[in-house]
C-alpha positions, -999 to 999 in steps of 0.1 A, spaced: -86 -143 22 -121 -129 17 -111 -95 3 -100 -82 -31 -63 -80 -38 -43 -64 -66 -14 -83 -81 13 -80 -107 28 -113 -119 9 -130 -90 25 -108 -63 1 -89 -41 9 -52 -39 -24 -39 -25 -57 -50 -10 -92 -36 -3 -114 -43 27 -87 -53 52 -89 -51 82 -125 -41 74 -147 -20 52 -133 14 45 -97 2 46 -70 -8 21 -34 -18 23 -4 -10 1 30 -28 3 56 0 3 92 -2 13 99 11 49 113 45 37 82 51 15 59 41 43 77 65 67 72 94 43 35 86 36 28 83 74 47 115 81 29 136 55 -6 120 57 -10 106 93 -48 105 91 -46 83 59 -16 60 63 -9 38 93 18 11 95 3 -24 97 11 -39 132 40 -63 136 65 -76 112 44 -69 80 43 -33 90 80 -31 97 86 -44 62 64 -16 47 29 -29 47 7 2 52 -30 5 60 -50 32 42 -80 48 58 -101 54 26 -124 79 41 -95 102 48 -76 95 16 -70 118 -13 -72 102 -47 -38 116 -59 -19 105 -28 -34 70 -29 -27 68 -66 10 76 -59 12 50 -31 -4 24 -54 21 32 -82 50 28 -57 36 -5 -44 31 -18 -79 67 -8 -89 80 -26 -58 62 -58 -67 66 -58 -104 95 -75 -122 122 -52 -135 112 -61 -171 78 -43 -165 92 -13 -147 121 -4 -171 116 26 -192 
């Protein structure tokens, strides 16, 4: 797709550079997305359309705090990873 993505067992859980430079995307569940958007509205924005309703969330990197993005990435990884990797 022309931009880097991050995968666990071949499932994408985050991307960089989409929709353009300075942006990222994390695949959260809708409840997680709601919480990140509510508490960090300058950083997290739901992706438009069906992907966004399913939890795909754009990240404005310039406004992002490392600790908050790290938490979102961990949640996205856990959502995409098989149970055998997340147990424990």
